[in-house]
C-alpha positions in Angstrom: 1.9 -21.5 -12.8 -1.0 -19.4 -9.5 1.6 -20.3 -7.3 4.4 -19.1 -8.9 2.2 -15.8 -9.8 1.4 -15.9 -6.4 4.3 -15.2 -5.1 5.6 -13.0 -6.4 2.0 -11.1 -5.4 3.5 -11.5 -1.6 6.2 -10.0 -2.7 5.7 -7.0 -4.0 2.4 -6.7 -1.4 6.1 -6.5 1.0 8.5 -5.2 -1.6 5.5 -2.3 -1.8 5.3 -1.8 2.7 8.8 -1.4 3.2 9.1 1.4 0.3 6.0 2.9 2.1 8.6 2.8 5.7 11.2 3.9 3.5 9.7 7.3 3.2 8.1 7.5 6.0 11.6 7.3 7.9 13.6 10.0 5.1 10.3 12.2 5.1 10.2 12.5 9.9 12.3 15.2 10.8 15.2 14.7 12.4 14.7 15.0 17.1 10.7 13.9 15.7 9.7 9.8 16.4 8.4 8.4 13.3 4.9 7.3 12.8 5.0 3.1 12.4 1.0 3.4 12.2 0.9 5.8 8.7 1.9 3.4 6.2 -0.8 1.4 7.6 -3.0 4.2 7.5 -1.7 5.0 3.7 -3.2 1.5 2.8 -5.9 1.6 4.1 -6.7 5.0 3.0 -5.7 3.5 -0.6 -8.2 0.1 -0.4 -11.2 2.3 0.7 -11.1 4.9 -1.7 -10.7 2.1 -5.1 -14.1 0.4 -2.8 -15.5 3.0 -3.2 -14.8 3.8 -6.4 -15.5 0.4 -8.0 -18.7 0.6 -5.8 -19.4 3.6 -7.7 -18.9 1.5 -10.7 -15.6 3.0 -11.5 -14.1 -0.6 -13.4 -12.0 -3.1 -11.4 -10.4 -2.4 -7.8 -6.5 -3.7 -9.4 -6.6 -2.1 -12.1 -4.4 0.7 -11.1 -2.3 -0.9 -9.2 
């Protein structure tokens, strides 16, 4: 059961990453280069914000995932 849950979590993360990449490409203007590091940068920023909230006693960092 844990393996299935882990696989499902990994699949959800993969789909979220694909969605971020798609939105990044869709929002990039015609003739502009796509910033491929943007999805990773956004995820890192969100991760840092959640970690800060957790350190300040905001509860579980996974609560809003």
